[in-house]
N, C-alpha and C positions, 0 to 999 in steps of 0.2 A: 393340259395333260399333267397328271399327278406325278410327283417326284418318285423316281424309282428307288425302292427300298434295297438296302444292303442286308441280305440275309446270310447269316453264318450258322453252321450246324455244330453243336457242341454236345458230345455224349448222346447223340441221337435226338437232340432237341434243337429246333430251328429258332434262331434268335434274330430279332431286328437290331442290328448293331447300332445304328444311329439312335434308335429309341432308347437303347440301353445306355449309351454314352450320355444322352440327354438326361436320363434319370440320375446317372452318377453325378453329372454336373449340377443338377438341381439339389441333390442331397448335400454335396459339398458346400454349395452356397448357403443352404439353409442352416448348416451346422456351424458356419464360421462367418461372422460379419465382415471380417477383413477380406476373406476370399470373395464374398459377394461384392464388396466395393471394387476390388481389383478387376473382376470380370464384368461388372456393370459400367466401369469407367469409360469405355469407348462410347457408351450411349449417354454419358453425362458431360464429358469434356473432350474437346478435340486434341488436347495436349496429351502426351504420353504419360501413363501412370508411373509415379515415383513412390515406391513404398519405403517405409522406415519403421523401426521398432516402436516409436511412440504412437503411430497410427494403430498398430496392433494392440497396444496397451489401452488406448481409448476404446477400441472395438471390444476388447475383453470386458471392460467395465459396462459398456452398453449391453452386451450379452447378459451380464449379471442382472441388469435392470429388467431385461426381458424375462429372465428366469425367476424374478422375484427375490433375488438375493440382496439387491440394493434397492432401497426405496428413495433415498435422497443422496445426490452427489453433486459436488461442485468441482468442475474441471477447469484448471488454469493452464493455458498453453500459449506460446507466442503466436502472433498473427501469421497468416499464410502457412499454416501447418496442417491443412486439410480437415480441420475440425468441422466446418460447415458442410463440406461435401459428405463427410461421414455421418454426422449426427442429424443434420437438417434435411438432407436429400436421400441418402441411402438408407438410413435407419428405419424410417416409417415403412418404406417399401419392403425392407427385409423382415420387419415384424409381421407385416401382413401376409408374407408368404410362408409363415411357419405352419407346420402340420398340426402341432399340438396347441390347442387353444387354452389360454389362461388369462388372468387379469391383465397381463402385460404382453401377451403373445397371441398372435392370430389376426385374421382380417377384421375382427370386430372391435379392435382397440381404437380408441379415439385420441387424437393428438391436438394439443393447443401449443402453437409456436409463438413465442413472444420475443420481440427485439426492440431496441431503442428507435429503429427506423422502420416505418410501416412499408415503405417502398421496397426496402431490402428484404423484409420478411415475405412480401408478396412475390418477389422474384424467385425466392427459394421455394415457395409453394408451387409456382409454375414449373420449376425444374424437377421437383419431386413427381408431380403429375405427369410430366413428359417422360420421365424414366418408366413409370408404371405403364404408360401407354405404348412404350417402345416395343418393337417386334421381339427383341431379345427377352424382355420380361414376360410379355404375353404368351410367347411360345412355351415358357416354363410354368407359369402360374396363372395364366389367363382363365383356366377352368375353375379357379378357387373363388373368384369374385369378379364383378365388373364395376366400373365407375358409373355412377348415376348421372344421366344427362341433366336432370332437373336440379342437381346439387353440385354443379361443376363450374366454379368460377375461379378467378385469379386469387381470391382470398380464402376460398374454402372449397373442398370437394369431399364427397362421401362415396362409399361403395355399397354393394348389394348385401354385404354381410353385416352392416351396421357400423363399420369403422368410418372415421373421418379425419381430415387434417385441415385445421383452420389456423388463422393467424390473428395476432393483436399486437399493438404497440404499447409501450409503457404509457400508462395514464389513460388508455382508451377504455371505452365501455365494454365490459365483458359480462354484464348482467344477463342471466339466462343461458349462459354458455358453460358447458362443463367438459371435462376431459379425463381420460384414464391416465394420460401421461402429459405433463407440462414440460416443455423444453424452452429454456431461456437462452437464446443464442445472442451473445453480446447485448445484454440489457443496458450497459453503460457505454456511451460514446467516448472516444478517447479524450475529448475536451471536457467531459463532465467533471473531471478533477478540478477544473477552475471554478466550479459553481457548487457551493455547499447546498444551495436550494434545490438544484437538479438531483444531486445525490440523495438528498432527503426525500424528494418526491418519488424517486425510483424505489427506495427502500420501503416507504409507506405504502406504495402500490402493491408491492409484494406482500407485506404484512397484512394489510387490511382488505385487499381485493383478490389477488391472484391465488393465494393459498386456499381460499374457500372454493375455488373452481374445480377441485378434484371431485370426480364422481364418487369415489370411495376413499376416505382418508386413510384406511388401513392398507388397502392394496394398491392405491394410486402411487405414482412416482413423479418426482421432479428432478430434472436434469438442468443444471446451470453450467454453461460453458462460456468462458470469456478470457480475455487478456486483462490483467490487473491494471487499473488506471488510478486508483486511490486507496488509501487505508480504509476509506469509508464507502467504497463501491459495494455492489450487492454481495460479492463474495465475502468481503470483510464483515459486512453487516450480518450475514447469515451465520458465519462461523463463530462470531462473537455472541450471537443471540440464541441460536437454536442448537439443541443436542441431536445426535443421531444422523449427522451428515458425514458421508465419506468425502475426503478431499484428495483428489488426484491432481498433484501439482508437478508440472514438468518444466523446469527452467531451460533457457537456451544453453547456458553453461552450468555444469554441475556444481552445486554447493553442498558438500557432504554433510554439513551441519543442519541442512534443511531437508534432508531426505525424508520422504513420507512413506508410510506403509498403509495400504487400504485394507478394508475389512475382508477382501478376498485373498489377502496375502501378497498382493503385488507390491513391489518396491522398485525404485529406479535402478536399472541394471548398470549404470555407469559407476565406475569404481574410483576414479581419480578426480581431484578438484579441478574444475575447469573443463572437463570432458565435454565436447560439443554435442548438441542434440542431433543435428542433421547437417553435417559439413558440406554435403553435395548441394544443399539448398542455401544454407547460411555459411558462406565461406569466411575466412579470416578477414578479408578486406571489408566485407559487409558488416561483420560484427564490430570491427574497430570504428567504422563510420557511425554506427548506431550508438556506440559508447560516448560519442562526443556530446550527446545529450543524456546525462546520467539519469534524470528522472524518467525519461521515455524508456531508456534501456532497462533500468531496474524494474519499472512497473510492467511494461508490456512484454518484455523479453525474459526477465528473470522472475517475474511474478512476485516481486518484492517492491511494493509501491514507493518505499523510501530507500534511497541508495544505501548500500551496506555501510553501516557506521553513521549514517545520517545524511542530510542534504548539505546545506550551507555549513552547518556546524556538525562535525562528526561526533557520534556518541562516545567514541573512545578518546576524544580530546579532554573529557572531564577526568580529573585526577581524583581517585578515591582516597579519602582521609580515613585512616584506620587507627590513629593513636588512641590508646586506652590506658587507664590507670590500673593499679593493682587489683581493683575490684571489677575489672573488665568494663568499666564505664567510659563512654566516649569522652575524650579530653581535647578541647579546642586550644589552638595556640593563642597567645595574648594578641588582642586586636588593637591596632593603632587608631582605627576609624571604622565606624559601622554606619552603613547607609541602607535605607529602606526605599525600594522603588515601587510605586503604586500605579496601576492602570485601573481607571475608574469606570464604573457603570453601575447604575442602581435600579432596582426593580426586582422583586422576589419571584416573578413568574419564571417557569421553566424556559420560556422562549427568550427571556432577557439575556443580554450579554453578561458575561461574568466580570466581576471585579477580581483583580489579582494583585498579589504583593509578594515580592522576594526581598530577603534581607541578606546583606553581604558584609563580611568583615575583612578588612585589609590587614595582612600581617607580612612580616619580612623575614628573609634569611640572608646571611652574609654571602657575598660573592667572592670573598677572598679569605684565606686562612691567616693572612698576615696584613691586617689593616694598616694603612699608611698613618704614621703618627706625626710626621712633619712634612709639609708640602707648600708649594707656592700656588696661589690661585691665579686666575687670568689677569688680575690687577697687579700681580707681583708681590702681594702681601704674604708674609709667612704665617702659617697656621700650625697649631699643635693639636694632637689628638686625632680621633677618627674624623673623616670628612663628614660623617653624619648619615642620614637616610640614604643618600646617593651611593653609599658603599654597599647597600643591601638591595636585593631583588624583591620588589613588592609582589605579593601573591594575594589571591582573593578566595575566601571561603563562602560558599552558599550556606547560610546559617539556618534559614527557614523559608518556607513558601506555602502559599495557599491560594485557592481560586474558589469563588463562591458567588451565588446570586444573593445579594443583600439589599434591603431597603436603605435609604439614605442614612437614617439615624443609626441603624445597625452597622453600616459600613464605617461610619465615624467612630463608633465605639470599638469595633474590632481593630481598626488601624491603630488607635491610641493604645489599646491593651497590648498589642504586639510590639509597638515601639518602646513601651515601658519595660516589657518583659525582657527584650533583647538589648536594652540599653542603647538604642539607636541615637546616633549623633545628628543625622540629617535625614529627613524624609523628602524624597523628590517625587513630584507629580507632573504628569504631562499637562501642558497648558491648553487643554481643550475644554469645552463647555462644562462637562460634568466634573472634570478635574479642578477647574477654577473654583467651582462651588464647594467642593470638598476641602480644598486648601484654605479657602476663606473661612469655612466653618471651623476647621481645626485651629487656625490662628486665633479665631475669636474665643473659642471655648477653652483652649489649652495653651494660651500664650505663655504661661509660666512653666511649661514642661521643659525638660533638658534638651529635647530634640528640636531642631529648627525645621521649618517647612519651606521648600523652594519649588516654584513652578518652572518647568523647563519647556522651551519651545524647540521642537525638532527641526523647525524650518521646512525646507522643501524636500527633505529626504523621506522617502517612503519606508515602509517597514522592512522590506528586503534590503534596501541600501543601508539601513541602520544596523542590521545584523551583520552584513558583510563587513562593516567598519570595525567590528570587534573580533573578526576571524584571527588576526595575529595574536591576540591575547590567549585565545583557546589553543591555537597551533603551537604556542610557546609553552604550553602545559602550565599555565599560571592559575587556572581555575580549579578549585577543589570542592568536593562535596562529600558529606558522610553518606553511608549506605542506609538511606531512609526511604519510606514509601513516597513521601512528598518530594524528595529529590529525584526519584525515578520519574515522577510526573513531569518535572521540569525538563529532565534530559529527553524524555520521549517527545514532548511538545516542541522543543527546540530542534531536535534531530529531524522531525517530520516537516518542519517549516520549509517552504511556504505551502506545501501540499496538504498539511494536516488540517483538521477541522478547527482546532482551537488556537488562537494567536495571542490571547491576553497575557499569558505567562511570558511568551517570547518578547513582547514589548517591554515588560519590566526588566528582562535580562539585558537587552541591548541598551535600554535607558540607563541602567545602573552602571554598566561597564563603560559606556561612553562618557558618563559624567565623571567617573573616577579618572579616566584618561584626560579629560578636559581640565581637571583641577590639579593634574600632575601627580596623582597618587598611584597611578598604575602604568608602569612602563615595562617593556620587554627587557630581557637581560642585555641584549645588544644596545638598547637605548641607554640603559644605566651605565654600561661600560663606556659608551661615547661621552656621556655627561661627566663621568669620573675622569676620563682622559683630558677633556677640555678644562675641567676645574684644576687639574694639576699641571697645566701647561701655561707658561708665561708668554705673553703676547709680544715681547720685544725681540731684538735681534741677537740675543745671546746664543752662543753655540754650545755653552756648557750644559750639562745635565741639570734638570730642575730639582733633583733630590740631593740633600747634603746632610 
């Protein structure tokens, strides 16, 4: 028995109320992706729908892709923020129900969805197909197209209007497959940051394979949505290499200095530093728990793969040296000792590891305006005049740095040239295979030079432990650097370690500063004051003061 219609009469016209309400519902869903998601949600997920402004913001940009206003967009959002439900499941179904057909609008649009995990991409494909087959969707748009039985699988399905939705994983074969819209949903796994090789493979797959799969380069679109996992993940790679990309970046906690504005005029609506994204979903207890791992929190939640100010060594721990003469030329302090630290690798190919060298100068400043001129040392002997270097706080200046792919003989020549130019007292080289060869050759060819060459064995300490060992030196604001391009290179590499791509410069930094510590030329202010106090204290049983 057919459902009884509800007929109402308006101004002499009989109207099927239910049909009219359905048309209104259809129109509202077609006009707004967020509305479509909200009303489709019961047919996608048994949990209650929870809306938030950021979901509307992502939907607004997806609508701009459908309208042809945005061709390329990278979206960075914390995990569990509804990005997959919106863009991988609801979006294709919404595009296919559009009345107006265009390059990115209507049931004829073809989609290619790509993820790091094929099983995950397949599951999302099934969910999208299930939504389209649902009674809710079919009642509204079932007359616009049908799904083809002979092209309906877990990995791909097509419709009668020519549209399709298929999947691929990073590195898979996509030869012969094209799409009007390519969507990369989490192309990098969270542990990809630990592997430079995997990051490189993903970026090369995008560059050399995936970009060519657009059916039309001018009208086709690419949507990338992910949480950040590394400076060199696909988002970082694309934004550094390609022009014309919109960047929608929404951190968990607002950082006003990183607010972005997209090409459609959108900007983050939060107005205060630290304003939360979605307090109902991510409450204070959750946020504080995630902050216990700064790399995970800063990358996946703040969309800033390197913790603010750096990782182990904060970027703001470097002190800027700004002293200049009357001609506005940089003037360095007088250096008591200059050491060069070398990390070796040779081979001029692009794929070869870099050799790197940093050069450091030790200088001092007095820790007291009234130097002691007469004192007793620990042996009870009387001394006159200043105590000497121990009355002064040692500081270190980064004088120069470089990193390059060099053949063996070119490496020897450059190291020697720089040591001469900067009047290096000692060159230190890590005692590994290539380092031993370089040190031996330098000693053989340049044994009469003013600088000495010393091999250093780091023992069982790994690179991370070595850098941790010099944290107090940085934290005590003892490390200075001029404002130069090469110094910024050093600061960037050190602040990104251990998640950054390059580590050769970092090795030279920790090696130099550890060596200066080991030979007693670099101490914190507290250590100097303790030494001074001990030097002025007599070890006997006298109760009188030590100064007279």
